[in-house]
N, C-alpha and C positions, 0 to 999 in steps of 0.2 A: 772398924770397917775395912782395912786393907786387907785385913788380913782373908776375908771372905771371897774379897773379889779374885785375888792372887788362890786361893785354892779353887775359887773357879774356874778358871782360866786353866790350873795347870788339872785340871784331867782332861782336857786335849792337847796343853802343848807345857813344858819344862821354861819355866825364863830362870835369867840369871838375874840378882839384884838392880843391877843397874836399868837393864830392859823393862823390872816392874814397877822401877822407882818413873822411870818415864810414860809410862804407861797410868800410871796415877794422875802426874805431872797434867792429864787431860782430862781427870775428872772431877766434876763437881759434887759434893756432899751438901744433900739438902732434908729437913725435916717438915714432915706436914701430918697435920691433925684427921683423925676420924673425922668424913665428911667432908673432906679440902679437896678442891680437884688441883689436878697436877696442870690440865689443860683442857678445855671445854671446845667443844663442836664449832668450827668460826674463828679458832684460835688460832697462834703461829704454834706450829709444835717443835721447839727448841732441839729439845735431847730424845734421846730414847735412854732407857731408865734400868737402872740393874737393883734389883729390890734387895735393900743389906735384911731390912725386920719389917713387918706389916703388912697389908693384905689393899691389891689395887683391883678394882675394876673396871675394865673398859666398855663402853656401852655409845651401841647408834640408836638412835633416836629417828623415826620414821616419818612418814609425812603426816599423818594423823597425829603426833606424836605418841605412840608408843615406843616402850624404851627395849630392846634388844640386846642380853649382853652376849658381849661378843668373845671375852674373856674374861679370867683370873689369873693376879700374879701375887704368888708368896714370895718370900726369901729365896735366894739363891733360879730367882725367874729375872727375863728380860721384858719389860713392857714397854708397846707407843702408840701411836698412830704410825705403822709402818710407810700409809702411802704419803700424809704430808710430810711425815719428819726428811724421807730419800726423796721425796719431790720439791720439797721447801715449800709446801701450799697451804692452805688451812685447814686448819682438822677438819675429820668427816664424824669422830669421833670424841666421848671424852671419856678422862681417864680420872676415876676418884676413889680417895682410901676408905676402904671399909674398916680398919683400923687406922691408931698412928702410925704412921711408916718412914723410915729414913731411906733414901735410896741414892745413889752414883749416878750422877747424869753426864751424856758424855755428847758433847755438842757434835753437829755432821761435819767440821771443818776436822776434829778430832779426831775421829771416827775413820774419818778419809787417810788424816795424815797416820794415823797407828797402822793402818793397811798400807799407806806408801811406807812408809818406815821398818816395817814391824814384819815380815810374811808368814811368821809366827802369830800376829795376830788377824796378818788377811785369814791365815787359815780358821783360826779359830772361830772367827765371824764369821767364815760360811758353812761352817759347823754347827751351828749355833743357826743359822736360816732355816738349812736341811731342817734340822729336827722342828723346830717352828712349821715349817710346810707338812714335814710328816704330821703333827698334830694335828695338825687342820685339817686336811684330807681325812685324817681318823674321824674328826668330828664332823666336817659332811658327811661322809660315809654314813657315819652313826645315826646320822638322823635319817638319809633314805633310805637304809633297810635296818633299821632296831626299832623298837617298841619302847614304848616309855622304862618299862621293865630291864628292859638287856643296857641300855642308857645308864640307868640307874645303876646297876651292877659293875655297869663298865667304871663311871664316875667313883666308885665304893673302890674298884681294884685299882686304878690309875691315880686318883686324890684324895686318898682317905681322910687326910688334915683336912680338906676343903667342907668338907660335910659338917668336920665340926667346929669352924671358923664362917661359915657362909652361912647367915642368913637364911633359914628356910623357905622364903618367898622367892629372894634372890637367885637360890640354886634352883628352886621349881624351873622359874624361868629360865635358866638358862639350860635346864633340861626340855624347856618347850612342855612341860606338864602343870597343871594347878597345884598350887598348895596343899590343896587335897588330897590329888593323885599323889603327889611327893609323901605326905602322910601315909599314906597308905601301902605306900611299895614298902616307906621304913618298918611299918609294922609284919608286915609280910617278913621282907627278910633274914 
């Protein structure tokens, strides 16, 4: 597990063995089973998670009990309810495993310590946050400007492995289409 995180960080900044040892000392390794929740709406969100293996789904449930899939996270991705994590408030969403999953967990105090002690990590986290904001804006714009077929094509182009790993009902929900529409799009592509 140590190798995956180091490779991930070193795509942005280089690290000495001593720096990486300090970084790893701030993470906690956890393993979850398929369908298990890392946290649920209304609970504390003690960590931001780096996915070593497996697949996660971040879900928001509205006042009518309808679930809205906010995101999926697979290997080499970070996930959490960032609002709850960074403000230390209760979760507004739930994070669930779609597969058996292993993650590296970073408590907020450790996140802050890494940023304060290693400018490289502050820069790394800034780059990851920027990439996350860009992805979120693309998704919002996709819903505002693209039809279902275009959103489907964007999914296949940006995240081809999700189509193989995520149940089609959930993928359809994430795309904002019915399961039948997703099947029709798949047949015509």
